[in-house]
N, C-alpha and C positions, 0 to 999 in steps of 0.2 A: 681302454688300462689304461696301466697307472705311470704316472710318469720318474725319473729320475729328479736323483739333488739335481741336478745339471741343469734339465730340462726344469728347471720348478727354477734356477738363479737366470737362466736365462730367458725365465718368459717375464718376471719380475725387473729385470735388468733393460727389457724390450718395451716397459710398460713404459718404467720412468723417464729413458732419456726421451718421453716425449717430449720433459718437461728443461726451461731454460738450467735450470737447476736440479738435476733427479735425485741423488738424496741429502739430505739434511747434514751438516757436519757430524763427524763423528761423537759426539760429547754431545747432538742433540738426537743421533739416535738411539743414544749407552739412556740419553734421560728414557726417553720413547719406551724401553725395550726394559728397563725397569719400573718403568709404568700400567706392561703391559703382561710383568708378569706380578709386578702387585695384584692385579683385577684378576688374573688364576688364583692368586693363591685367597682374593677374598669368596671366588667361586668357591672354592678348596674346601673354604674351611669353609663354611655357608650351606652345604653338600656336610660335611664331615663332620667341623668340627661344632666351639663350641655359638659360635659367632650367629645370629639372627636376621637376617637381611629385614632391613627397614617397614617402616608401613607401608600401600604404598608401590613400593620398590622392586623390579621383575629383572632377575640377571641372566642377566649374556649365560648361554649355556656355555659352559664347558669346555666347546671344542673352538667355537667361534672362537673364544677365549686363547687357544693354544692356536688358533686360527691366527691369530695378531701378532702373539707373539715369535710364530717362523715367524711369518711376513716381516716386522722386524728385524729381525735376526737377518734373516737374506739380502736387507735392505744395506747392514753394516759393512757384510760379506761382501756381499757384488761393491760397495765405496772401498774396500777393501784389498780390494782381487782378491779375491779368495778364497780358494773352492771349495764347498763346501765336502764335496764327494772326497776329495783327500785327506782336507782337519779329518773326517767321520773315524778315516781309514786305520788315521796314527792313533785314534783314541780306541781304533776297541786294537790295535796293538796293542800298547800299553794295558787296557781291560785284559787279554790274553794274559798279557808276559807277570803283568803283577797282581795280580784279579783272579786268575783261574786256582790257586786255591783256597782264597781268601769266605768264602764262605760254604753254608751246609749246600749238600747237594741233594739232590730229591733219590 
């Protein structure tokens, strides 16, 4: 059975709350998200772009890098008490209104 975003946020928070300082500062978490996005970018660039991996370098799978980025994003949302369910709902409402006729349909 798949988990909801709320369940995932709770699972991360339950794990984080076992520590004296469950989350890094917002600036540190932003830096972490930036680092993780850079790793996603590197994998995609090696897979589809002009970038070649260095000799002896083994790249993590895109799935793993996206998981790392998602975890960092969830930590930021949890620390700031943001429901990603709510944030996603609001984003989709905006997409349906603003972008509904923006792109060519199949």
